[in-house]
N, C-alpha and C positions, 0 to 999 in steps of 0.2 A: 503494500499499499504505500509506503514511503517513497519508493522508487517511482511509482506511478505519479504521485504528487509532485515530486521534484521534477520529472520530466515534463509534467503538464505546465508546471510553473515557468520552467525555461522556454517551452514552445510558445506559450501565450505571450511571454515578454518578446521573443523574437518576431512571431508572426502576427500578433494581434488576433482578436477574437474571430475576425470573419475567416481568416486563414487557418485557424487552428482545427486540426483533424485528430479525432479521438483515436483512430486506428494507429496513427504515427506514435501516439502516446504509448500505446499498448505494445507496439513494435520496439520502440526504444527502450522500454522498461523490461523487455523480456517476458511479457505477459500476453495473454489473448484478450481479445475484445470482449468476449464473454466473461471473463474473469473480472474485467474493468467494470463492466455493467452489473455483474453480481454484487461488487463491492460498493459502487456508488449510485446504482440505479439508472441514471441517465447522464447525457453530457452536461445539462445545466448544473445539476447536483454536483457533478465532478468539478466543474468550474468554480461553483460556489464553495467547495471544500478548498480548493486551492486559494481562493481569495480569504477564506477564513483563517487559513494558516498564515497568510501575509499579515492580517490584522494582529493575530497572536503574537507573531514575531515583532511587529511594530510596538505591541503593549509592553512587552518585556524589555524591549531596548528603551522605550520612553520611561519606564521606571528606573533605569539605570542613569539615564540622562538627568532626571529630575533630582535623584539622590545626590548627583555630583553637583548639580547647580545649587541645591540646598545647602550643601557643606561649603560652597566657595564663593557665592554670589556676595558682593559687597554693596550693591544697590539692585534696585527694581529694573534698572536698563540691562543689568547682567542676566537676569531672568528672561526678559523679553527677548534679548538678542540670542540667548542660548536655546530657547523653545523655537524660535523662528528658524535658527539656524538648522535644529534637528529636523524640523518639518520640511524645510526646502531641500535638505539633504535626503530625506526619505522619499520625497517626490522624485528627485533626480535618480535615486538608486533603483526605483521600481517604476519607471514611467511608463514602460510597455504594459505592465499589468494594470496600472491605473488607468490607462486609456482604454484597455479592454474592459475594464468595469465600468467606466463611464458610457462606454458603446453598449454594454448589457443594460444599463440604466435607462437607455431610450426606450427599450422594449419592455422592461420590468422596473419600473421606479422603486419597487420595494428592495431591489437588488443593492442599491445604494445606502440602505438604512445601517448596515453594520458600520460602514465608514463614517456615516453621520454620527452614530453613537461615540465612536472612537474620538472623532474630532471634538465632540462635546466634552469627552473625558480629559482631552488635553487642555482644552481651554479651562475646565473646572479646577484641574490640578494647578494650571498656570496661575490662577486667580488665587488660590489657596497659598501658593508658595509667596505670592506678592503681598499677602496680608501683614506679613512681619515688618514691611517697610512702610506701611501707612500708619499713622498715629491715630486715625479716626477709622478702625477697621470696620465699624457697623455703618459707615456711610457707603451706600452702595453705588453712588455715582461713579467712582473711579472703576468699580467692577464692571459697570456696564460699558464704560468707556474701553476697558480692555477686551471685553467680549466683541465689541465692535471692531476694534483693531484687528483681532485674530480672525474675524469673519473678512475682513479686507484681504488679510494675507491668504486665507484658504481660497478666496475668490480669485484673487490675482493668479495664484499658483495653477488653479484648475484652467483658467483662461489661457495662460502660457502653454499648459499641457495640451490642450485641445486645438487652440487657434494660432499659436506662436505668433503674436502681433508684433514682437520685437519692442525695444531693442534687447530686451534680456531673454535668455533662454533658460530652459529647465534645469540644465546642468551647468550652467554659468556660475561659478563661484560668486560673482558680483550680485547674484539674485538674492541670496540670503542676505548679504551685507545691505543691499539697497532697501529691502522689505523692512530689516530690522531699523534702519534709520528712518524710514517713513513711519513705522510704528511709535518709536520714541518721540518723533516730532508731534504725531497726532495725539500721543498721551501727555505731551508738554513736559516729558521727564528731564529734558535738557534745560528746563527753565526752573525746576524744583530742586531745593536743597535737601533731598530726602536719602541720599545715598548710604548714610551710615546710621539709618533709623531702625535698624533691625531690632526686633524685641529681643531682650536677654532674658526673659522669663521662661 
């Protein structure tokens, strides 16, 4: 099963969802089509399992990223830049799979829900990490601003992924840096003196 999923992931990344052939997966994994269908039911469920494994991997990696940021960040800008950098890198690293999933979503909008849920998790944990730097933690105005900033980041990355409007590309290192700068400016963190206000309690 692991071999089938690994081969499926590679072929979807390379070919896209329209040119992805289930018989090629079985052949490359040394399995039969019948065995593949017995394990996964149908092509769509197989692709869904590949995508779920992608999200599971993202989730574990993001936990590690947040642990590192929470231990080292000296200000809210470090959290924002670190999270956006991780998100942009993840888009670049798996751009073929994400394009395939967006293509699937055109026919089955519910297919995008696991990715939506994970994006909400990212934003929620980002807000939680930022609370340590804001003296009025119960003031939810800054939280809404963070959520809007992250919505703009995800929307921009999806647009680059699908439409490639330029000048930035999904695998351009400048993309993460520019999105980080844009978010910091939107949140006015470059105007606020809150870099060392981490709670010590």
